[in-house]
DOGUKE-869284 format. One record per residue (C-alpha): x, y, z; residue in three letters. Coordinates in steps of 0.5 Angstrom, whole numbers, padded with zeros to 4 digits, always signed. Layout:
residues N
XYZALA;...
END
This chain:
residues 354
+0000+0000+0000MET;+0003+0007-0002SER;+0004+0012+0003LYS;-0001+0018+0003LEU;+0001+0024+0000ASN;-0003+0031-0001ILE;+0000+0035-0006THR;-0005+0041-0005GLY;-0011+0044-0007ILE;-0013+0041-0014GLN;-0020+0045-0015GLN;-0026+0049-0011ILE;-0032+0047-0014GLY;-0037+0052-0016ILE;-0044+0051-0018GLY;-0047+0056-0023VAL;-0053+0057-0027PRO;-0049+0057-0034ASN;-0042+0054-0035VAL;-0039+0058-0041TYR;-0042+0065-0038GLU;-0039+0064-0031ALA;-0032+0061-0034TRP;-0032+0067-0039LYS;-0032+0072-0032TRP;-0027+0067-0029TYR;-0022+0068-0035LYS;-0023+0075-0035GLU;-0022+0077-0028ASN;-0018+0071-0025PHE;-0014+0068-0031GLY;-0018+0062-0031MET;-0016+0060-0038ASP;-0013+0053-0039ILE;-0018+0047-0040ARG;-0016+0041-0036ILE;-0022+0037-0038PHE;-0029+0038-0040GLU;-0035+0033-0039ASP;-0042+0033-0040ASP;-0045+0027-0037THR;-0049+0024-0031VAL;-0046+0025-0024ALA;-0048+0017-0022GLU;-0044+0017-0016LEU;-0046+0023-0012MET;-0053+0020-0010LEU;-0052+0021-0002PRO;-0052+0029-0004TYR;-0057+0029-0010THR;-0063+0027-0007GLY;-0062+0019-0009GLY;-0062+0020-0016LYS;-0057+0021-0022PRO;-0057+0028-0025HIS;-0054+0030-0032LYS;-0049+0036-0031ARG;-0044+0040-0035HIS;-0037+0041-0031ALA;-0030+0044-0033ALA;-0024+0044-0030LEU;-0021+0051-0031ALA;-0014+0053-0029MET;-0009+0059-0029ASN;-0002+0057-0031ILE;+0001+0062-0026SER;+0000+0057-0021GLY;-0005+0055-0016GLY;-0011+0050-0015GLY;-0017+0051-0021GLY;-0024+0052-0021PHE;-0029+0046-0023GLU;-0034+0050-0026ILE;-0041+0046-0025TRP;-0048+0046-0028GLN;-0054+0042-0027TYR;-0057+0040-0034THR;-0062+0036-0032SER;-0065+0040-0027ARG;-0065+0048-0025THR;-0060+0049-0020PRO;-0062+0053-0014VAL;-0059+0058-0009GLY;-0060+0058-0001PRO;-0067+0061+0001ASP;-0063+0066+0006PHE;-0057+0070+0005GLU;-0051+0067+0007ILE;-0047+0070+0012GLN;-0040+0070+0014LEU;-0039+0064+0019GLY;-0045+0060+0016ASP;-0043+0052+0016LEU;-0039+0051+0009GLY;-0034+0054+0004ILE;-0036+0062+0005ASN;-0030+0065+0001ILE;-0025+0062-0004ALA;-0018+0065-0003LYS;-0014+0067-0010ILE;-0007+0069-0010LYS;-0004+0075-0013SER;+0004+0077-0013PRO;+0001+0085-0012ASP;-0006+0085-0009VAL;-0006+0093-0009GLU;-0005+0093-0017LYS;-0011+0088-0017VAL;-0015+0092-0012TYR;-0014+0098-0017ASP;-0015+0094-0023ASP;-0022+0091-0020PHE;-0024+0098-0018ARG;-0023+0101-0025SER;-0027+0096-0028ARG;-0033+0097-0023ASN;-0032+0090-0020LEU;-0036+0089-0014ASP;-0031+0090-0008ILE;-0033+0089-0001LEU;-0030+0094+0003GLY;-0022+0097+0003ASP;-0016+0094+0002LEU;-0013+0091+0009TYR;-0006+0088+0010ASP;-0005+0086+0003SER;-0012+0083+0002HIS;-0019+0085+0000PHE;-0026+0081-0002PHE;-0029+0081-0009VAL;-0036+0078-0011LYS;-0037+0075-0017ASP;-0044+0076-0021PRO;-0047+0070-0018TYR;-0046+0072-0010GLY;-0039+0068-0009ASN;-0034+0072-0005ILE;-0027+0071-0006PHE;-0021+0074-0002GLN;-0015+0076-0006VAL;-0009+0075-0002VAL;-0001+0076-0003GLU;+0003+0070-0004GLU;+0010+0069-0006SER;+0010+0062-0009ASN;+0009+0061-0016TRP;+0010+0056-0022PHE;+0010+0061-0027LYS;+0011+0069-0028LYS;+0006+0071-0033THR;+0003+0078-0034LYS;-0003+0076-0030LYS;-0005+0080-0024LEU;-0007+0074-0020THR;-0006+0066-0020GLY;-0011+0061-0018ALA;-0014+0058-0011VAL;-0009+0059-0005ALA;-0014+0056+0000GLY;-0021+0058+0003ALA;-0025+0061+0009ILE;-0030+0056+0012ILE;-0035+0057+0017GLY;-0035+0052+0023VAL;-0039+0051+0029THR;-0032+0049+0033ASN;-0025+0050+0031ILE;-0022+0045+0035GLU;-0027+0040+0033THR;-0026+0042+0025ALA;-0018+0041+0026GLN;-0019+0034+0026LYS;-0020+0034+0019VAL;-0016+0040+0017TYR;-0010+0039+0021SER;-0010+0032+0023GLU;-0012+0029+0016ILE;-0011+0035+0011LEU;-0004+0037+0014GLY;-0005+0044+0016TYR;-0001+0043+0022ASP;+0001+0051+0023GLN;-0003+0056+0027VAL;-0001+0063+0023VAL;-0006+0066+0028TYR;-0012+0065+0033ASP;-0016+0071+0034LYS;-0023+0072+0037LYS;-0026+0079+0036GLU;-0030+0083+0031THR;-0025+0085+0025PHE;-0025+0091+0021ASP;-0024+0087+0014ASP;-0030+0083+0015PHE;-0035+0089+0016GLN;-0037+0090+0009ASN;-0038+0082+0008LEU;-0045+0079+0010PRO;-0046+0078+0017GLY;-0039+0081+0018GLY;-0040+0085+0024ASN;-0041+0080+0029ASN;-0036+0077+0034LYS;-0031+0071+0031PHE;-0026+0067+0032ARG;-0021+0066+0026ARG;-0016+0061+0026VAL;-0011+0061+0020LEU;-0008+0054+0018LEU;-0002+0053+0014ARG;+0002+0046+0013SER;+0009+0046+0015SER;+0011+0041+0010LYS;+0013+0043+0003LYS;+0008+0040-0003PRO;+0011+0034-0006GLU;+0008+0030-0012GLY;+0006+0031-0020SER;+0003+0037-0020PHE;+0006+0040-0013SER;+0010+0046-0017ARG;+0003+0048-0021LEU;-0002+0048-0015LEU;+0003+0051-0010GLY;+0002+0052-0002GLU;-0005+0054+0001SER;-0008+0056+0007SER;-0015+0054+0011ILE;-0018+0060+0015GLU;-0023+0057+0020LEU;-0028+0062+0022VAL;-0033+0061+0028GLN;-0039+0066+0029VAL;-0041+0068+0036PHE;-0048+0072+0038GLU;-0052+0068+0033ARG;-0053+0061+0031GLU;-0050+0059+0024PRO;-0054+0056+0018LYS;-0052+0050+0014LYS;-0050+0053+0007ILE;-0053+0047+0003PHE;-0059+0045+0008GLU;-0064+0043+0004GLY;-0060+0043-0003ARG;-0056+0039-0007PHE;-0049+0038-0008TRP;-0048+0042-0015GLY;-0053+0047-0013ASP;-0051+0055-0013LEU;-0045+0056-0009GLY;-0038+0053-0007PHE;-0040+0046-0007ILE;-0033+0042-0005HIS;-0026+0043-0004LEU;-0022+0038-0008CYS;-0015+0036-0006TYR;-0010+0032-0011ASP;-0007+0026-0007ILE;-0003+0020-0008SER;-0004+0014-0004GLY;-0012+0013-0003MET;-0012+0006+0001ASP;-0007+0010+0006ALA;-0012+0016+0006LEU;-0018+0011+0007LYS;-0015+0008+0013ASN;-0013+0015+0016ILE;-0020+0018+0015CYS;-0023+0012+0018GLU;-0019+0012+0024SER;-0020+0019+0025LYS;-0028+0018+0025GLY;-0029+0021+0018PHE;-0030+0015+0013PRO;-0031+0016+0005PHE;-0038+0018+0004THR;-0037+0017-0004VAL;-0032+0012-0007ASP;-0031+0012-0015SER;-0028+0005-0014SER;-0035+0002-0015VAL;-0035+0004-0022LYS;-0028+0003-0024HIS;-0026+0000-0031ASN;-0021-0005-0032LYS;-0015+0000-0031ASP;-0018+0001-0024ASN;-0020+0008-0026SER;-0026+0012-0026PHE;-0027+0015-0033ASP;-0028+0023-0033MET;-0028+0024-0040GLY;-0022+0027-0042GLU;-0019+0025-0035ALA;-0019+0019-0031ALA;-0017+0017-0024GLY;-0020+0015-0017HIS;-0024+0020-0013PHE;-0027+0020-0006THR;-0031+0025-0001TYR;-0031+0026+0006ILE;-0035+0031+0010GLU;-0032+0035+0016ASP;-0036+0035+0022PRO;-0041+0041+0020ASP;-0042+0037+0013GLY;-0037+0041+0009THR;-0035+0036+0003LEU;-0028+0035+0002ILE;-0026+0031-0005GLU;-0020+0027-0006PHE;-0017+0026-0013VAL;-0012+0021-0015GLU;-0010+0023-0022THR;-0009+0017-0027HIS;-0009+0020-0033LYS;-0009+0027-0035VAL;-0009+0031-0042PRO;-0003+0035-0043ILE;-0004+0037-0050ALA;-0011+0034-0052LYS;-0011+0037-0059LYS;-0004+0033-0061TYR;-0007+0027-0057GLY;-0002+0028-0051TRP;-0005+0024-0045TYR;+0000+0023-0039LEU;-0001+0016-0035ASP;+0001+0018-0028LEU;+0000+0011-0026LYS;+0007+0010-0029LYS;+0011+0015-0025ARG;+0013+0016-0018ASP;+0008+0020-0015PRO;+0012+0024-0010LEU;+0016+0026-0016LYS;+0014+0033-0019PRO;+0013+0033-0026LEU;+0018+0038-0030PRO;+0016+0045-0031ASN;+0016+0044-0039TRP;+0011+0039-0038MET;+0007+0043-0034LEU;+0008+0049-0038SER;+0005+0045-0044ALA;-0002+0045-0041LEU;-0002+0052-0043ALA;-0004+0049-0050LEU;-0011+0048-0048ASN;-0012+0055-0047LYS;-0019+0057-0048VAL;-0021+0063-0053LYS;-0028+0065-0051PHE;
END
């Protein structure tokens, strides 16, 4: 049994009403212009989170060659995706905010203001918040770890802000399983930078976690480092963001990690009390992979203590340059060895034009 390695955040899932409309916005504002895969089939295995029935959907994994995790842009096509019947407030249970990395946050802030994007508040300590047209909030944060220097003002996903009921309980997943073992800060107060966020004027405990381990693995240079910020709200009872809705409905639907050593991960998750709730191995092909159209691999899900979905993907096949028929078989490689820069750079050949 191979040893577990969590490479980094592969993507954050975002449920949207229209894949291409949303993708165009994410391309123009966050540089998400690389198509890793696109699939328009039935989601068969997520039955615990889709009302017990399979549903057709259109999904695309988009990335930014500068570095960071991607967006899995996700749209139901067999039903109309729905939003919550309440305004999501900071500290509600689930993924509240996605973190987007930038080498120069002030420059991004000025650019977004000049283009009248929906910025929530001011620039605070090298970060600010911005809302997309669908109500999803992103925090642009300054980071120094990059795969490739480009002219883009941002890279891609560098973490998330997640609402929890209890910080210590949540750390059983985020620190003990996902490996965010370093506490950067642990504060309890009202925060100036939260004041312009929905529900942000409450008192919070916020704990920023990072990993002491440098990323290893095939895509480690591209995905880079990340952080998780856990927020616990006081003075009100937080609501579950996806209460009464399906996975894939509007909003941040899951946080996904690129890993190797799925069997070892299963044992660790079970020993900590967080068993897989979905496991693609029940539908694997003769090569022991789940076919995802242009890509293949093994995926699983767990829930954090508040029901937030964490996905794990052990990638087996990925298109490097689809139009040239170049697909990479990762099962034949050392899972801890990073892919060479020239090979990762070739992903830019999959750039979308819209």
